[in-house]
C-alpha positions as CSV (number, residue, x, y, z in Angstrom):
1,M,0.0,0.0,0.0
2,L,2.8,2.3,0.9
3,T,4.6,1.5,-2.3
4,F,1.4,2.3,-4.2
5,R,1.0,5.7,-2.6
6,I,4.7,6.6,-3.3
7,R,4.2,5.5,-6.9
8,N,1.1,7.7,-7.2
9,L,2.9,10.6,-5.7
10,A,5.7,10.2,-8.2
11,V,3.3,10.1,-11.1
12,L,1.5,13.2,-9.8
13,S,4.8,15.1,-9.4
14,L,5.9,14.1,-12.9
15,S,2.5,15.2,-14.3
16,A,2.9,18.6,-12.5
17,L,6.3,19.1,-14.0
18,L,5.1,18.3,-17.5
19,I,2.1,20.7,-17.1
20,A,4.5,23.4,-15.9
21,A,6.8,22.8,-18.8
22,G,3.9,22.9,-21.2
23,C,2.8,26.2,-19.8
24,G,6.3,27.6,-20.1
25,S,6.5,26.4,-23.7
26,N,3.1,28.0,-24.4
27,S,4.3,31.2,-22.8
28,N,7.5,31.3,-24.9
29,S,5.5,30.4,-28.0
30,A,3.2,33.4,-27.3
31,N,6.1,35.7,-26.8
32,N,7.7,34.5,-30.1
33,A,4.4,34.9,-31.8
34,G,4.4,38.5,-30.8
35,N,7.7,39.0,-32.5
36,T,6.8,37.3,-35.8
37,G,4.5,38.1,-38.5
38,A,1.8,35.9,-40.1
39,N,4.5,34.2,-42.2
40,G,6.7,33.6,-39.1
41,S,9.3,36.2,-40.1
42,L,10.9,38.5,-37.4
43,S,9.1,41.6,-36.5
44,A,10.3,45.1,-37.3
45,K,11.5,45.5,-33.8
46,E,13.9,42.6,-34.1
47,T,15.0,43.2,-37.7
48,S,15.9,46.8,-36.8
49,S,18.7,45.6,-34.6
50,A,20.1,43.8,-37.5
51,A,19.9,46.8,-39.8
52,P,23.1,48.7,-40.6
53,D,24.1,51.3,-38.1
54,K,23.6,55.0,-38.9
55,L,26.7,56.9,-40.0
56,N,28.3,58.6,-37.1
57,I,29.2,62.1,-38.5
58,K,31.3,64.8,-36.8
59,V,31.2,68.3,-38.3
60,S,33.5,71.1,-37.4
61,F,31.2,74.1,-36.9
62,Y,27.7,75.3,-37.5
63,P,27.4,75.8,-41.3
64,M,28.8,72.3,-41.8
65,Y,26.1,71.0,-39.5
66,E,23.4,72.9,-41.3
67,F,24.5,71.6,-44.7
68,T,25.1,68.0,-43.6
69,K,21.9,67.7,-41.5
70,N,19.8,68.9,-44.5
71,I,21.3,66.2,-46.6
72,V,21.1,63.2,-44.2
73,G,17.9,64.0,-42.3
74,N,17.4,61.2,-39.8
75,L,19.5,58.7,-41.7
76,A,22.7,59.6,-39.8
77,D,23.8,61.0,-36.5
78,V,25.4,64.4,-36.8
79,E,27.3,66.2,-34.1
80,T,29.0,69.6,-34.1
81,L,32.5,69.7,-32.5
82,V,32.7,73.5,-31.8
83,P,30.2,74.2,-28.9
84,A,27.4,76.7,-29.5
85,G,28.4,80.3,-28.7
86,I,32.2,79.6,-29.2
87,E,34.2,81.4,-31.9
88,P,35.4,78.6,-34.1
89,H,38.6,80.3,-35.3
90,D,40.0,79.8,-31.8
91,W,38.6,76.4,-30.9
92,E,41.0,73.5,-30.4
93,P,40.0,69.9,-29.9
94,T,40.6,68.2,-26.5
95,A,41.9,64.7,-26.2
96,K,38.3,63.6,-25.7
97,D,37.3,65.4,-28.9
98,M,40.1,63.8,-30.8
99,A,39.0,60.3,-29.7
100,A,35.4,61.1,-30.7
101,I,36.6,62.3,-34.1
102,T,38.8,59.3,-34.9
103,G,36.1,57.0,-33.7
104,A,33.5,58.5,-36.1
105,D,32.7,57.3,-39.6
106,V,32.9,60.7,-41.2
107,L,34.5,64.1,-40.4
108,I,33.2,67.1,-42.4
109,Y,35.0,70.4,-42.2
110,N,35.1,73.6,-44.3
111,G,38.8,73.6,-45.0
112,A,40.8,76.5,-46.6
113,G,42.5,77.1,-43.2
114,M,39.3,77.5,-41.2
115,E,40.0,74.6,-38.9
116,G,43.7,75.0,-38.0
117,W,43.5,71.7,-36.0
118,V,42.4,69.5,-38.9
119,E,45.9,68.4,-40.0
120,Q,46.5,67.0,-36.5
121,V,43.3,65.1,-36.7
122,L,44.1,63.7,-40.2
123,D,47.5,62.5,-38.9
124,S,45.9,60.9,-35.9
125,A,43.3,59.2,-38.0
126,S,45.8,57.8,-40.5
127,G,45.0,54.2,-41.2
128,S,41.5,54.3,-39.5
129,K,38.1,54.0,-41.2
130,L,37.5,57.8,-40.8
131,V,36.2,59.4,-44.1
132,T,37.2,63.1,-44.2
133,V,35.3,65.6,-46.3
134,E,36.7,69.1,-47.1
135,A,33.6,70.9,-48.1
136,S,35.4,73.8,-49.9
137,K,37.6,71.5,-52.0
138,G,37.5,72.5,-55.7
139,L,36.5,76.1,-55.0
140,N,38.6,79.1,-55.8
141,I,40.0,80.0,-52.4
142,I,41.0,83.7,-52.3
143,E,43.8,85.3,-50.3
144,G,42.7,87.2,-47.3
145,T,44.6,90.3,-48.3
146,E,42.6,90.8,-51.5
147,E,40.0,93.1,-49.9
148,E,42.2,94.4,-47.1
149,E,42.8,97.9,-48.5
150,P,40.1,100.5,-48.6
151,H,39.5,101.8,-52.2
152,A,37.3,104.1,-54.0
153,E,33.7,103.1,-54.6
154,G,33.3,101.4,-57.9
155,E,37.0,100.8,-58.4
156,A,37.6,97.8,-60.7
157,D,38.3,94.5,-59.1
158,D,40.7,92.5,-61.3
159,H,40.6,89.3,-59.2
160,D,39.1,86.1,-60.5
161,H,35.4,85.4,-59.7
162,A,35.1,83.4,-56.5
163,G,32.5,81.1,-58.0
164,E,34.8,79.5,-60.6
165,D,35.8,76.0,-59.7
166,H,39.4,74.8,-59.7
167,E,41.7,72.8,-57.4
168,H,43.4,74.5,-54.5
169,E,46.8,75.9,-55.3
170,D,49.5,73.5,-54.1
171,E,51.8,76.5,-53.4
172,A,49.2,78.1,-51.2
173,H,48.8,75.0,-49.1
174,A,52.6,74.5,-48.9
175,E,53.0,78.0,-47.4
176,E,50.3,77.5,-44.7
177,E,51.5,77.1,-41.1
178,P,49.5,75.8,-38.1
179,G,48.0,78.7,-36.2
180,H,48.7,81.2,-39.0
181,N,45.7,80.6,-41.2
182,H,43.7,83.6,-40.0
183,D,46.4,86.3,-40.1
184,H,46.8,88.9,-42.9
185,G,48.0,87.1,-46.0
186,G,46.2,83.8,-45.1
187,L,43.6,82.1,-47.2
188,D,40.1,83.3,-46.7
189,P,37.9,80.3,-45.6
190,H,34.5,82.0,-45.5
191,V,33.1,80.6,-48.7
192,W,29.7,79.6,-47.0
193,L,28.8,83.3,-46.8
194,A,28.0,83.4,-50.6
195,P,24.9,81.2,-51.1
196,S,26.1,80.3,-54.6
197,L,29.2,78.8,-53.1
198,A,27.3,77.2,-50.2
199,I,25.4,75.2,-52.9
200,K,28.7,73.8,-54.1
201,E,29.7,72.9,-50.5
202,V,26.4,71.0,-50.1
203,R,27.0,69.1,-53.3
204,T,30.5,68.1,-52.2
205,I,29.2,66.9,-48.9
206,E,26.4,65.0,-50.6
207,A,28.8,63.2,-52.9
208,A,31.1,62.1,-50.1
209,L,28.2,60.8,-47.9
210,S,26.6,58.9,-50.8
211,A,29.9,57.2,-51.4
212,A,30.2,56.4,-47.6
213,S,26.6,55.1,-47.4
214,P,25.6,53.9,-50.9
215,E,22.3,52.4,-49.6
216,N,21.2,56.0,-48.7
217,A,22.5,57.7,-51.7
218,A,19.1,58.2,-53.4
219,A,17.7,59.7,-50.2
220,F,20.7,62.0,-49.7
221,Q,20.3,63.3,-53.3
222,T,16.6,64.0,-52.8
223,N,17.3,65.8,-49.5
224,A,20.1,67.8,-51.1
225,D,18.1,68.7,-54.1
226,S,15.4,70.1,-51.8
227,Y,17.8,72.1,-49.7
228,V,19.7,73.4,-52.8
229,A,16.5,74.7,-54.2
230,K,16.2,77.0,-51.1
231,L,19.8,78.1,-51.5
232,E,19.2,78.9,-55.2
233,Q,16.3,81.1,-54.3
234,L,18.5,82.7,-51.6
235,D,21.2,83.3,-54.2
236,Q,18.7,84.9,-56.6
237,D,17.3,87.1,-53.8
238,F,20.9,88.4,-53.1
239,K,21.4,89.1,-56.8
240,D,18.1,91.0,-57.0
241,G,18.3,92.8,-53.7
242,L,21.9,94.0,-54.2
243,A,21.6,95.1,-57.8
244,G,21.6,98.9,-58.3
245,T,22.3,100.0,-54.7
246,K,23.5,103.6,-54.1
247,R,26.9,102.3,-53.0
248,T,28.8,99.1,-53.3
249,D,31.3,99.3,-50.4
250,F,30.6,98.3,-46.8
251,I,32.9,98.4,-43.8
252,T,33.1,95.3,-41.6
253,Q,34.9,94.6,-38.4
254,H,36.0,91.1,-39.6
255,A,37.2,90.3,-43.1
256,A,34.7,87.5,-43.5
257,F,32.6,88.7,-46.5
258,G,35.1,88.7,-49.4
259,Y,33.3,85.9,-51.2
260,L,29.9,87.5,-50.7
261,A,31.2,90.8,-52.0
262,K,32.7,89.2,-55.1
263,E,29.6,87.1,-55.9
264,Y,27.3,90.1,-55.8
265,G,29.4,93.0,-57.1
266,L,30.3,94.6,-53.8
267,S,33.5,95.8,-52.0
268,Q,34.3,94.7,-48.5
269,V,36.4,97.1,-46.5
270,P,37.5,95.3,-43.3
271,I,38.7,97.1,-40.2
272,A,40.9,94.1,-39.3
273,G,41.9,90.8,-41.0
274,L,40.5,87.3,-41.2
275,S,40.6,86.6,-37.5
276,P,37.7,88.2,-35.6
277,E,39.9,88.6,-32.6
278,Q,42.6,90.6,-34.5
279,E,43.0,94.1,-33.2
280,P,43.6,96.8,-35.9
281,S,46.6,99.1,-35.5
282,A,46.2,102.8,-34.9
283,A,47.1,103.4,-38.5
284,Q,44.5,101.0,-39.8
285,M,41.8,102.6,-37.6
286,A,42.8,106.1,-38.9
287,E,42.7,104.8,-42.5
288,I,39.2,103.3,-42.0
289,V,37.9,106.5,-40.4
290,E,39.3,108.6,-43.3
291,F,37.7,106.3,-45.8
292,A,34.4,106.3,-44.0
293,K,34.3,110.1,-43.8
294,A,35.3,110.5,-47.5
295,H,32.6,108.1,-48.6
296,D,29.9,109.2,-46.2
297,V,29.5,105.7,-44.6
298,K,26.6,105.6,-42.2
299,T,26.9,102.0,-41.0
300,I,29.8,100.1,-39.5
301,F,29.2,96.3,-39.4
302,F,30.2,94.1,-36.5
303,E,29.4,90.5,-35.9
304,T,28.1,88.0,-33.3
305,L,30.3,86.0,-31.0
306,V,32.9,88.7,-30.6
307,S,33.1,92.2,-29.1
308,S,31.7,95.1,-31.1
309,S,34.0,97.6,-29.4
310,V,36.2,98.4,-32.5
311,A,33.2,98.9,-34.8
312,D,31.4,101.0,-32.1
313,T,34.5,103.2,-31.7
314,I,34.7,104.0,-35.4
315,A,31.0,104.5,-35.6
316,Q,31.1,107.1,-32.8
317,E,34.1,108.8,-34.4
318,I,32.3,109.4,-37.7
319,G,28.8,109.8,-36.3
320,A,27.5,106.6,-37.9
321,K,25.7,103.6,-36.4
322,S,26.8,100.1,-35.9
323,A,24.9,97.0,-37.0
324,V,25.3,93.2,-37.2
325,L,26.5,91.4,-40.3
326,N,26.5,87.8,-39.2
327,P,29.3,85.5,-40.5
328,I,27.3,82.5,-39.2
329,E,30.3,80.8,-37.6
330,G,28.0,79.7,-34.8
331,L,24.5,80.3,-33.4
332,T,23.9,82.5,-30.4
333,D,21.3,81.8,-27.7
334,E,19.0,84.3,-29.3
335,D,19.4,82.7,-32.7
336,R,18.4,79.3,-31.3
337,S,15.5,80.7,-29.2
338,N,14.2,82.3,-32.4
339,E,14.8,79.0,-34.3
340,L,17.0,80.7,-36.9
341,D,19.1,78.8,-39.4
342,Y,21.6,79.5,-42.1
343,V,18.9,80.6,-44.6
344,A,17.1,82.8,-42.2
345,I,20.3,84.5,-40.9
346,M,21.5,85.1,-44.5
347,R,18.2,86.8,-45.2
348,Q,18.9,89.1,-42.2
349,N,22.3,89.8,-43.7
350,L,20.7,90.7,-47.0
351,E,18.3,93.2,-45.4
352,A,21.2,94.7,-43.4
353,L,23.3,95.2,-46.5
354,K,20.4,96.6,-48.5
355,T,19.7,99.2,-45.8
356,A,23.4,100.2,-45.4
357,L,24.1,100.4,-49.2
358,N,21.1,102.5,-49.9
359,E,21.7,105.1,-47.1
C-alpha cells in the first residue's frame, strides 16, 4: 500500500512538471508569436537591430552641421564639434574630442584654413576608417589680403570670380602654417557666406556621404536637391536685392565677407583681418575713419560671438551707427531661441546690406 502511494505521488509530481513545462512552452510560443508576422518572419523590432548602423558624422562648426543635416535628415547621427556660442577660429579639440573624431565614420570640415587643427586630426586618423570631407575642395580660395585695402567706390576688381571652380593651389597650401591661417595674408575660408558657393559645398558633402553610405545615396540626393532649391532662391534674392544699390562698399569689423562681395558685385572694407579677434593698429583705424568720412559711410558692421568695441569706436568717431552682419560661424542663444538657421540669418544679412548700401 505504501509502495502504491509513493508510486502515485511520483506520477502526480511528474505530471505537474510536464504541465508546468507545457505552460512555459506555451508562454514562450506566445512571446515568439508577438515577435513574428503571419508568415513567421521576425518583427520590425527585431529586424531593426540587424539593420546597418547609422553613419556617425562629426562636423567642425555650425554651417557644416546645417548643410550636412539637411542632406542626411534622420539617416545619420550628426554632431558639431565646436560648442554653441564659441568662436570657431580659436577652438582647439581636446583629447576627448580627438577620440570622438577618430572613432567616427565621417568628419566634415570647411577647409581653406578655417580649422587649424584638422591636420593634427588627419595625422591621428591615418589608417583608420574615418572618411574626411573638405567641403570647400574644388573652390577658388582667395587670399585674405585681396580686400584688405580701402579703395574708392566702384573701383575695378581684377581678381578672379570666386565662384569659378578649380583645385586649391598647391603652393598656397605649402605655405600654410598651423596657427597662422587667419592672419593677414592667409587664405580666406569664409566661402559659405556666398549662397552660390554654399550650394557647391552642399554638393561636395552629398557626394562624399553617398559614397560612404551607398544604400542611402538616393535619399541623400533627394534631400540635397530640396535644400539646394532653397539656396538657389536665396542666391537669386541676393542678386536681385543688391543690384543697383546707391553704393557698393561696406565696412566690416571682420574680413569674412570677401566671397559674398565678389559674388554680388560689392567691395568689402574690413577694419581688421581674417581673425575676428585681431585688433587693428592705430594706422588701420585712422585709415578706416578717413575712408568712412570720405565716402559718407553711415553704418559700420560688427558680428556676433565677438566684441563690437572696435566697430562702435569707429561709428562714434564718424557719427555713424553700428549694425550686425553675421558670419554665421555659430548660433547665439538668441538665434536658437528664435529658431533661426543659415537661410534665415542670411536673409537678415541681405536686409542689413540693402539698408546700409542705400543710405
